[in-house]
C-alpha positions, 0 to 999 in steps of 0.5 A, spaced: 360 200 154 356 206 153 360 211 149 367 212 152 365 209 159 365 202 161 360 201 167 361 195 171 356 193 178 362 197 182 365 202 177 365 207 172 372 207 167 373 211 161 375 206 156 376 199 157 376 196 164 383 195 166 385 188 167 392 185 170 397 191 169 392 195 164 392 202 165 385 206 165 382 211 169 376 210 174 371 215 175 368 216 182 363 221 185 369 224 188 373 224 182 378 221 177 383 215 179 389 213 175 390 206 175 395 201 172 402 200 171 406 206 170 400 211 172 397 213 179 394 219 182 387 221 184 384 228 183 377 230 186 372 234 182 373 240 186 380 241 184 379 239 176 379 244 171 379 240 165 378 233 162 380 233 155 380 226 151 386 225 145 387 221 140 381 217 140 379 213 134 372 215 132 368 213 126 362 214 123 356 208 124 357 205 117 364 205 117 364 202 124 360 197 123 364 194 117 370 195 120 367 191 126 365 185 122 372 185 119 376 186 125 372 180 128 373 176 122 381 177 122 381 176 129 378 169 129 382 168 123 389 170 125 388 169 133 388 176 135 391 177 142 394 184 140 394 189 146 388 194 144 389 201 142 389 206 147 388 214 147 389 219 152 385 223 158 388 229 160 386 232 167 388 239 169 388 242 175 391 249 178 397 245 180 398 240 174 396 237 168 396 229 168 396 225 161 393 218 163 393 212 158 386 209 157 385 203 153 379 203 147 373 199 149 370 199 142 373 195 137 374 199 131 373 206 134 367 209 137 361 212 134 362 220 133 355 221 136 357 217 142 364 220 143 361 227 143 356 225 148 361 222 152 366 228 152 360 233 154 358 228 160 365 229 162 365 236 162 359 236 166 362 232 171 368 237 171 363 243 172 359 239 177 353 239 173 352 231 173 354 226 177 358 219 176 353 216 181 348 216 176 352 211 172 354 207 178 346 206 179 345 204 172 351 199 173 349 196 179 342 194 176 345 193 168 352 193 169 354 186 168 357 186 161 351 189 158 352 194 152 345 197 150 343 198 143 346 205 140 339 208 141 339 206 148 346 208 149 345 215 146 339 216 150 343 214 157 348 219 155 343 224 154 339 223 160 346 223 165 348 229 162 342 233 163 341 231 170 
């Protein structure tokens, strides 16, 4: 997980990688694809005018650490098992606006700096000034469940947005 992105060897998702009937959004060099129960569609980057993120749980890094530890302890004590929190990704084209559900990958919420860098990168995809292929390249080498340290995540997000 890097910012809002879940990167595997084959795919890039906004939020958590959907499993089973889970909902999500897959990013490709060609566009965005809604996946999961109750949502479908594909929007090419050329047609997308805006992508906005709504209702994301964002926390300061200190608060995130404390809550992450507490959530882990509570999950172990209580057995966990609840569905993860979700947020929305709105995709706007000239013809439509789709409101897609995405599950949160970050326990306790996303760190503010990574959230901001992720939103900036999404905007760069829409503008055509960044390419999802760069994330896929990283994923083909490192995307086997690897979550780098925070400084490395921020550096990756910054470099992907700068390309």
